[in-house]
N, C-alpha and C positions, 0 to 999 in steps of 0.2 A: 623531567620524569613525572609521571602521573602520581599525585599524592592520593593514597588510598586510605579512606577512613578506617580506623582501627589497626593500621599497620605500625603505628609509632606508639611508644610508651608501653609500660608493663600491663596496663589495664585493657581488657577487652571491651569493645564498644557493644552497646545494647542494640539488638535489631530494632528497626524502625517500622511501625505499622503506618501505612499511608492510605488515605481514602481518595479515590478518584472523584473529583467534584462533579463530573457529568453523570456517570452511571451509579455511583455509590459503591463501586467495586473496591475491595481491600487488597492491598499488596504488602507483602513483608519484604522490606529492603534489608537484607542481611548484612549490614555493614561490618559485623564482626568477622565475616568471612569474605570481605570485599576482594574481588578478583580483577586483575589487570587483563588486557586482551590476550597476552601470552599464556595466561593460566587456563584458558579453555581448551578442551579437546574437541576438535571439530573437523569436518570434512572441508577441504579446500576446493573451490570451484575453479578448476583449471580448464581453459578452452581446449577442446579436442578437435582434431582435424575433421573436416567435413567428410561424409561418407556418401556413397551412391544411394543409400537408403533414406537419407534425410529428406522429408517431404517439403521442408521450408526453404531449402537452398534454391538459388536462382538456377533455372534450367529444369527444375523438378515440379513446375507448376501443375502438371497433369496429375500429380500424386495427391493433390488437395481438391476439394470441391471448388467450383468456379468462384473467383474473388467477388466480394461485394463492394470493395473499395480498394484503390491502389493509388499511390503517388508515384508517378513515373518520370524518368528522365528521357525514356524512349520506349519503343515497342508497343505492341498491341495488348489488349487485355489477355490475362492468363499466359503471358509470355515473359521472358526476361526483360529487364530494363526498368524495373520498379526499385524503389528504395524503402517504402513501407507498404505492406500488403495486408488486407484483412480478408479472411476466408471463414466460412462456416466450419465448425468443428466436425470432423468426419465421424466422430462417435459422441454426439451431443448428449449432455445431461438432460436437456429439455428440447422439445421440437416446436417450431413455429406453426406447423400445420394443425388444424383442428379447432375445436371450440372448448372453452372452459366449462367443465361440468363438475358441480359439487354435489356430494352425496354423503349421507351418514351411514355408518355401519355400527349400529348400537350406539355406544358412547364415543366412537371414533369418527373422525372426519377424513374425507378423501376428496381429491380433485385431480383432474387430468393434468398431465405434466406439460402444460403449454408454456413456451418461452422461446428464448434464442440462446445459442451458445456459439461464440465466435472467437477466432484466434487473431490477435494482432501480431503479425510477423514483423519484428521491429527493424530488421535489416537483412539484406541478402548475405551478409558476411557471417558465416557460421561461427567463427572464432571471436566475434566482437561481443560487447556487452554495453548496457546503458552507461557504464562508467568509462568506457573507452571510445564510444561514439562521439562525434562532435556535438556540442550543445544544440546547434541548429537542427541536427538530425533528430535528437531526442525531442525537441519541440515539435517536429513533424509527427512523431509518434503520438504526442498529446493532441495535435490537431486531428489526427485520424480517430482517436478515442472520442473527441468532442463531436466529430462528424457522425460517428456511429450512434452515439447517444441521441443526438438530435433527430436522426432518422428513426431509430427504434421507438422513441417516445411517442411517435405518431400512432403507434399501435396501442389503442386504449385498453387492451387486455393486460398490458405490462405495467406493473406498479413500481418495480425497482430494477436498476441496472447496476450490477456489481462488477467492478473491474479489479482484477488482481493479477499479481505476478509471483510465480514460484521460481526462484533462482537457485538452481542446484538440486541434486537428487534428494538431499536431506530436507529440502523445503517442499518437496512434492513434485518437482519437474520430472516428466517422463521423456522429454525430448530436449537435447542440449541446446539446439539452435535458439537464439534469443527471441522470446515471444512473451506476450501477456495474453490473458483470457478475459472475455466479457460474457457474463451470463445475465440475461434479462429474465426476470421472475414475475409471476402473476401475484406475488405476495411480497410484503416487506419483511426481510429477514429479522429474526428475533434480536440479534445483537444490534442491528441498526435501529430497531424500534426502541430498545433500551436506551440508546443514545438520544434518540428523538424525545422520548418521554422525560429523561433526566434533564435535558436542555430546556424542555418546556416548563418543567417544575421550577427550575432556577429562574427562568424569565418571569413566570407568574409572581414569584416572591420578590425579585429585585428589579424587574423591568429592564434587564440588560441581558445580552447574549453571554453565556458562560464562556464560550470560546474567545470572544473579544476580551473578556475580563482576564482570562488566562494569558492571552497575548500581551496585554498591557502590563500585567504584573511581571511576566517573564522578561520582557524587554527592559523593564526598569531594574529588575534584580540581576539579570544577565548570567547567573551561575549555571543555568540550564540551557543557555542559547548556544547553538553550534555555529550558525551563520545567519545573516539577515541581508536582505536587499530592499529595494523600494517596494516591491510587491509581496515578498514572502519572508517568513521567519522559520527557521528550523530549530526545534527545541527537543530536548530529552524530557518527556513529560514527568511531572512531579511524582506521580504514582506509576512509574514505568513497570510494566509486567515482565519485561525481558531485558537482559543486559544489552546496553547500547541501542535500545529502541529509540527511534526519533519520529517526530511528526513534522511534516511540511505543511505550514498553515499560511493561507493568504492573509495579508495584513488588512485588506479591505473586506468588510463583511459581505458574504454572499453564501447562500445556502446550496446553490446548484453549480457544480463544476462546469457544466456546459455553457454557462453564462460568461465564462472567462473570455476576455477579449484577446486579440492577437498579441498585443504587447505583453500581456500577462502570461500567455502561453510561451512566448519566446523567453521570458525571464524564468519561467518554470523549467524550461529545458536546461538553462545554465545552473539553476539551483540543484536540480536532481543530479545532474552530472557531477557537480562538485561534492555533494554529500555522499554519493556512492563511491567517488574516488577516495574520499576520506575514510569511509568504512572499509573499502578494499585494502587501503594502506594500513589502517589500524588493526583490522581483524584478519589480515592475510587471506583475502578473497573468501570470506565465509559465505555460506548460503543464506538467503533471506527470503522473507515474504513481504510484499508490498501490497497495500489495499487502499483503494480510493473510497473514502466515506463521503457520500454526497446525499442530497435529499431525494425522496421519492419523485420519480419523473412526472407523475400526473399532478403533483401538488405545486401550487404557486410559490413565490418567494417567501421564505420564512425568516422572521426577525429573530428567532431563538436558535436556529441551527446554522452551522458554519462548516462548509466542506473542508476536507483536509486529506492528506495522504499519510498513512501509518506504515513505517518500515521497521520490520522486526527481524534482526539477525537470528539464525538458528544456532545458538551457542549452548543452550541448556534444553533439557527435555521436560515436557509437561508430564508429570507422573501422578501417583496415587493421591498425594496430598492435595495437589491442585484440582484434580477431578473430584475428589471427595468433598472439598471445602469451598471451591469457587475462588479461593485465594490464589495469588501467584507469588512465587518465591524468587526474588531477584537478587543475585549476589553482587551486583555492581550498582552503587548509588548513582542516580542519573546525573548528579552534580559532577561526579568523577568522569562519567562517560562523556558528558558534554565538554568538559575541560580538555580531555584527551583529544577528542575529535576536533575541537576548535583550534587547538594549538599545534596541530600537525602542520608541517611544512610540506606542501605538495610539490 
């Protein structure tokens, strides 16, 4: 059974203020109200049967724009026979056509919305998920992501490529069929820039990568480690913003995800499959967001930045305190979350 801080003894534990060593962001770990997985009220992501309206199911290829990439077992482009497929978003946030134009409007800045918005359809199976697909199939999803980044980075207008997954309605998914999204931007997003700046400050002071230092300390301490392989470690970060938040981190330093070799991608498929299986089992198929944090595509290798994937279950809501203060309130200490996930028997 999970041991929860503050649950034993007559005295109530004092909440713990923790500072993220990368961005300087503060988190309140409310150990006095520590919650087990069963204590959260949440929506469960239960696979629904495929419908005739789903644009991502096999046989419905005409319902999407023409594919830009597909891994196929058989068939011609834009026909069934694929197992991973990438298509432009039918309703893109940004469009690739046109030129970047910047202009001022008094003290305000504006620019044209140039970029790319693509959908990675992870499987033709409507009822599957990254937790139920074979690890080799999940690896193919990452090969497709790598291929699309390598292609898009050739467009010098694009500064950053953001890969994210919304799993479940509560996490922002509007289509149930398993998919991720890729948005290429002409600017570096503010949150990414904060990570880059924080990591750079740390490197200037210590001449070491802060992410590598985090990995070394966590693997020695082991209280917040969920699992580890030759290529990766999965940890619950010290200043976790959300209950059961985990980071998938490569053990070898690299700033750019797209530089990951074939053996690393194969291992990443196994790691992500296992960690999502553990989260599904522990949190009863809770919705989640997953985001790839990688370096800007037009920049060369960085000694101070380290790519990683952040997975954040949707167990609590960001409300007035968080919006007003910039603090996050986490009711589950990451040590407890990691222990629970680590000790699950699959």
